[in-house]
N, C-alpha and C positions, 0 to 999 in steps of 0.2 A: 432620385429617393437616398441615390449613392453620395450625397451632401459632399462632392468634390469640387464645388466652386473654389476660387480663391477665398471669399468673403466668408463663405462658411466656416466653424470650427472645425479644428484638426484634432482634440482631443476632448475627452466626456468633459474635466476641466473647463476646457475653452466654452464648451458648449454652455457649462454652470456659470462659468463667469460671465458670459453675455446676460445671461438669465436675471442675473443677480443687479447688471446695469442698468436693465431694462425695470424691472421690478424688485425693488432690493425690500420692499414693506411686505409683500402676499406673501402668504406660507408656501414652505417648501416642504418640509419635512415635520413629521409630527409621530408622534408616541397615540396610539390609540386611547381613547377614552379610559379606557378599564384596564390599559396598561401603565398609567403614568399621565396620560393626555399633554406633557410636556411638546411644545409647538417652536420652532423653530423658523423665523423668516429666511429669505433667501440671504438678507445682508447680515444676518444673526448667523447663518449655518457658514455663510463666507466666513467671518471673524474667526470663528473656530476651525475653519481648513487652515486660513493664514498662519495660525498658532502651529497647530498641528505639522504644516509644511515646512515650517521654520524651526521646530524643533526635528524632524528630520533631516533637514539640510545643514543644521550644525551639527550632526551627529555624520555625516559623509552619506546619507541617504541617497541613492538618487537613479538616475538612469541603468541597467541592467541590472538591478537587484530584483528579487521577488519577496516579496514579504507576507507571509501568513496570517491572516485575521479567522481569529477563532472570538471571534464576537458576537454573532449572533444575530436575532431580528432586531437592531435598533439603530435608530437616526446614527450615533455614533460610528459603525459601519461604513455608512457611506463618506462620513466626515474624513476617516481615516482613508479609502478607497481616494477621492476627491484629490487630499493633499498627496500622497504618494502620485496619482496620476499626473498632478501638476507637475512633479518632479523627475518625468519619465518612467517611475517604478511599476511594477506590473503585482496586483494583489492575487493572492492565491485563498479565495474565501474557503473555512473549513466547516464540516456539519457539525454542530455542537452534539450531537449523539454517538459522532464515532468513538470507535476506543483503541487501543494500544494498538493492534496491526495496523488498522485502517489509518489514522494518525502517520503511522511512519511511514507506510504505504507513498501517503499524498507528499509529507514531505522530503522522499529520498524523491519519488519522479518528477519531481519541480524542481528539487535542487534549490528549496529557499532556505534563504537567508540570514532570514530571524521569523520568529510571530510573535505576534502582540494577542496575548486572550482580556478576555474577561477573567474576573475574580474564580468564577465557580470552574472556568476550563482550565486555570494554570496550573491544577495538580495533576490533569490528564493526560499534560500537554509535556509537562517538565517526566512525569513518570515515564510515555513513550518515548521520549528522547535519549534519557538515561537508559531504557534495555536495549538501544542499537548504538555500538561504540561509532558508529560512521556519522553518526545523527548528533553526537553530546557536545560538538563544538558549536550548535544554532543556538544562538540567543534567546532567549523567551521575557517580551517588558509586559507589563502588566498596564493593559488599557486604561485605566484609570487612577496609572500612579506614573503616568509615562516621562512626566520631567525629570522625575527621580531613579527610572528602572532602563530609560531607551540606551540600550547598547552602540557601539558607536560601531560604524561597518568596517566588516573586516579583510574588505578587498574594494579598490576604487570602484567608482563610479567609471561607465564606458560612455564612448557617442551613441547618442540617444537615436541619433538618425532622424528619418523622414516619421514626423509624429503621428501622420495620418497609419501608415500603416506598420508601427511602435506596437508592442503587446503590452496588453492593459491589462490582463488576467489571465489564468487559469482554471478551467473549469472539471471537474470531472462528472465521468458519463460512465454508465454500469455498460461496460463491456461485456461481448457473448464469449467470451473463452479465456475470460480472468479474470485478474481487478479493476479495477475500471481505469479509465484511460484519460488522460490529460490532454484538453483542448485548449489551444492556444485562438485567445482571443483579440483582436487588436483594437485600437480608436476605431478603423471603419467599421468592424465590425457591430460595437457598441454603438456607433452614432446611427448607422443605417437601419440597425432593429429598432431604435430609438423614433425615425424619422419612419418609419414604416408604420408604426403603432398611429405616431401623426396624422397619418395623413390616411388612413384609412377610411375612413369616414362613414356616412351609412349609421349603422348603429351604435357604431365604437367612435362617433365622435368626439373628440375631446375639445372641448370651446376654450378657447384660452385664457388664463387666467383665471377661471372658474371652477376648477376640477379639484376634487380629492378622494382621489384615487385607496381604497381602502385592499390591501395586498398582504393576504394572511401567507402568501410562502413564504420560502426559506429564501434569502439573501444568498446564499449560494448555489442557487437555480438560477438560469440566465432569465426567467419570467421577471422575478422582482430586482435580481438583483444586478441587471444589465438595462432589460428593454424598458422595463417602466420606470426607471430611475433616469434613462438619458430621455425619455417622451418629455418626464416632468421637466426637464432643466432647455428643452426643445417649446415647450407651451408654455412656462409662465405656472404650471400645476403643483398639486402639492400630491407627496406621499405622505400615505397613513399608512404607517408601518404596526400591527398586532406581534405578540411573539408566537403565537400560533393562531389556530382554528380553534374556536369553543364554541361548540352546538348552542350551549345552552344559554349563554348571553351575545351571540351573536348578533343579534337585531334591534338589542339595547346597545350595543358597539357601535354599530353602523349608525343609530340617532344619533348619539352623542357625540360621535366624532364629526359628525355633519358630512360622509360622505358621499358621493354621488355616483360612485363606480365601484366597484368590485371584481376581484380577482379569483377564481375557484378551482375545485380539483374536483373529478368524479366524486368524492367520498362525502362533499360539501350538501352538495342538492337533496340527497335521501335524508341525511344526518337533519337538517332542517326541513324534512317537510315533515319527520316521523316526530316532530315537537309539537306540542300543545298549541295551538292558536291562542296569541298573545297581544297584549295590548302596541309594543314593541313593531313586530312585524309592521305592523301599518300605518307607523308611523317616521319612516326613513324618504329619503330622498334618492334614493339608487334610481339613474338612467338605465343601466346595463351592467350584468356580470358580465366577464371575458375569462373563458376558461373552455378546459375539454373532457367529457367523458360521461357526460350526464346523461340518465341510462334514457333512451326514448320512451318505455312505458311513464316514467315520470315528468319527461321535459314537461310535455305542455300545461299539466296539472301544475307543477311548479309555476310556472309564468302566469295562469290565471290569479292563483294564490296570492302572489305575494308583486305583482302588477308592474316587474320587467322584464325584459327580455334576458334569455342566459343566450350567449352569441358563442357557438362553438368554433374552436378554431383546432390548429394542427401545428405545430413546431418541435422544434428539437435544439438542443444545445449549439449543435453543428450545422442547423440554417441559419440562426438568427432570425430573420424573418418568421413569420408567420401567414398559412392559410386560412380563412377566414371566411363564415359564411354571415355574413353582417346585411345583406339586406335582403329584402323581401322581396317574395314571398320565401321564409324558410320551410324546411319539413322538417320540425322539430319532433316528430316521430319517428326519426332516423336517424342513420350517424351523420347525417352530412357535415363534412365541415368546408366548405366552400368550392371554389375555381382558382384555377390559376392567373395568376393578373400579373401584369410586367411590371417587375424583369424577370417574376421566376415563372419557371417553364417548367411542365410535368411531363412526364411519362408513366402508365402502366404496362408493365413488362412481365413475361416469363420466367423461368429460371436460366434460359440463353438470353436475357434482355431483349427478348423481341417483342417489338410493339402486342398489344389484348385488344378485343376489341371490346367497343363498350360492355358492360354489365359484367364482366369478366373479370374474378379475383387475379391480382397478380400485385408485384411490387412494386410502389409506388418510386419513382427517381428523379430526383429535383436538379434543376441548375438557376443560375441568370444567365438570357441572352446576353449575347454580344461576343466580342473577342475572348473576353474573362469569362467563363462559366463558373468559377469561383468568388467572383466579385460579389463582398456583401459576405461571405459564410466564413465561418470559421477557417484559422490559420493553419492547421491540420492537428493531427495526433502527436502528442506532445513526445519527441525521441522514437518516434515509431513511423518512422515515412512506409515500411510496408501497408499497413495498415490503413494509413492515408489513401494510399494508392488505391489499393483494393477498393476503398469507401468511394472512387474515385474513379473506378476504372472507365473506359468510353467516353468519358469528360462529364459524366454524371455524377451525383452525389446518391449512392443507395443509401434511402431511409429503413430497409429493414421490415416495413409495415405494408401488409397485405391491405390493396382498396378495390373501389369498383371505382367505374367513372360512367354515368349517364350519358344520354345524347346533346343533354346541354352544356357539360362540361364540369357539373356536378358530382364532385368525389366524397367516396362514404366510406368510415375507418371499418374494415373486417373482422381485424389482427394483424397480431407481429409476429415476425418470423425469427426473429431475435428467442434464445434461450433466456428471454429475462420474464420474471416474478413483478408485474406490479398490482404493489399491496399500498393503497391508500395516497397516489400519486406518486407513491416512488416505485422509481426504476433497482430490482434487485436481479443482481449477477446470480444464478443458481452456479457457477461453477465456482465463485467468491465463497459462497455457504461453504460449497463440497470442499473447500480446500480449508475450512477451519474446523470442520468436523472430520478430515483425514487426518487431522493432524491431534485427533484423539487418541491416546494408545486403544481404546476400546472399541474403536470402529475399522475394520479390516476393508469395508468396500462401501459407498457411499452415492446415491444420485438423488440432485434436489429436482422437485416438480413444482409446479404452481397448480394451487386447486384452487375452485371457487369458493367464494367467501363473500354473503350475506350482505356484509358490511363493509366491508375493506376491496370489494371487487376481486382480489387476489389474495391467498395467502399459503408461504411454503410449507411444504411437505418435503421431511427428509425421508428416504428409504434407506435403511442402515443393515447392512452385514456386520454382524460383529466378531469381536478376536473371540479365539474359542478361551473358553473356560465363563463368559459374560454373560448376567442374565437378560434375556428379551423382557425386558419389565419397563414398569412404569416408574419405576426408582433409576433406572438407565436413561430413559428418556429426558428424565427431569436434568441427567447429569450431563448429557450432552446437550441440550437445552443453553442450562450454567454454562458449560465451557463457551459455546458460540454469545451468549451475551458477554462474556469478558473479554470480547476479541472482536466482536461486532457491533454494529449499531441496532439497538432493541430488537427495531422491525425486520431486520433481516434474519433474526434468529426462527429456528423453523419453532410452527404453532402447530404443527402433526406430526409425529411418527412413525413409520412402519416399522418393524423389522423382518427380515427375508433372510434365507437361508444362502442364495445367491441373486446375482441379477441377469437379466439378460445381458449377451456379449455377438458382437457380428463376427462374421469368420477371422475377423483381425481384430478379435478379441476390444474390440470398441464398444462401451456401453450403447445398448437399443434403448431409450428412455421408454420409446413408444411400444415395448412388448412387457413393461415391469405392470402394469394393471390392462385386465380385460377391457375391450371398449363398451362404453355406455355404462361401466361400474362407476361407483364413485368412491374414490381410494381412501377417503374418508372414515368407512364404514370400517373398515380390519385399522385403523389409527389410533393410538394414544394423544389424546388431546390436549396440550401444552401449550396452549393461548393464553393462558390466567398468569405464567410466568413473564408473557411478554410487554414489561410494564415501562414507560418512557422514567426515565429518573429524572426526579421532581426536580426543577429550578428553584434555586432560591432566590429569584429575580433580582441578580447584583445591582442591575440598572433601578432598580426600585421606582418609587411614582415622582423620585427628585428630578430635577432639571437637569439637563448636560451641560455643557462648560458653559454656552450664553444663553439654554433655554427660559423658556418663560410660562407659566401655569396656562393651560387654555382652555 
């Protein structure tokens, strides 16, 4: 699985180049049919990558540089990724929903040398940079006019070193006690993850040169942005990219895009199941869905109605490879997500890292077998050796997820130990939202929690102690949410706001979140509902339906 033989590709671009040579006329990247439908063969994508690599090289970009990509879900994101990977540079994909403080945090932490942005992201990126004196020297290029806007590198390239262990990307993952941490991902990580997907077999078998994988997950997540694109290169298959998931047109998109497989998040199955039955849902060619979080009460009915298996998997940005429940018989009425599979090893432990007996909930630890337990995992948290060491204490990666294991080795998801909120598949750090709210003059003390949400799994709840003289009313709640919407992605803002005179603390004055609400009560009963304020800023679809640099109509 590690792909470390001399004949194997040592970079993502190397894997793409081999596929380009093997299968030049096969489709490699495509927009979904309902978001343009343009399609690029391996040869056409190669021409675009060659052209971009030449442009970057001519301006001095290469090994040792980090380039932030604010391109969003579009094939051209991968053109830039492959071109920069070819030159030894690293990418830092940015979430298109992020605003001021989030953009600045990502650029600062990653030490970004340049940003390449799509037209509707240029203003947000340039405004974020302008607001921070330390970032103002970062140049910004427009992805649709790179010939005229690509700035020259301000520092020389460096010796790229061993290509296999060279940094390929920085992805951000929500922290438990602060802003998101940067995960260092190497070429080894990307190709190992892709090979793992390629070799899973069972219900997740990828047939060489036959699959069209429709993946609505964002390119700044490892699922689409690393694992899937690498697997497509290794199997001569096609990645189909919608702008995002649209429940009302999903089946039509699947049919028109000729998808043979889809990826999903937990929010998608219930949204699709609630749709009125229509002709499109019975015309698809989908062989499997890969994802996580399908409600067990819905899972069997979904598969029966739509005619393909939803294969539950477990993975993290840090692990790259994922555990999967891809072999029959599957327990779709449970939260089963698979068994340990070589070279991944799993333990279930208590708070003292002591192994627990079967059927006992505990934290899941994972590692690779052999002399290097970190083989194929992320390279560490960027500029945070203490956090990396803590996560890897005892030679095992501590996932923060609570699971049980049965006598056959099957693992079942129970809960998360981390102080995170999972809304519609997005991990939200409570402390990040707390920091944004604490900056508002009306807030004296703040606690952010997860509350149940029938549609989105969880929603953000803010419990606020107001400064003296501030009215505890709906208008104030809306002002606080509006403040968050100006600083954070829309999905991170509170959907519910509760006002309290004080918050419970421990003897050392630490916030005691478990004491805010009485056990068994629903916090929403006393909260102000602000969910209607949480709206995604509409995209102007800057890429339009027009084909890309060498695209042709699908």
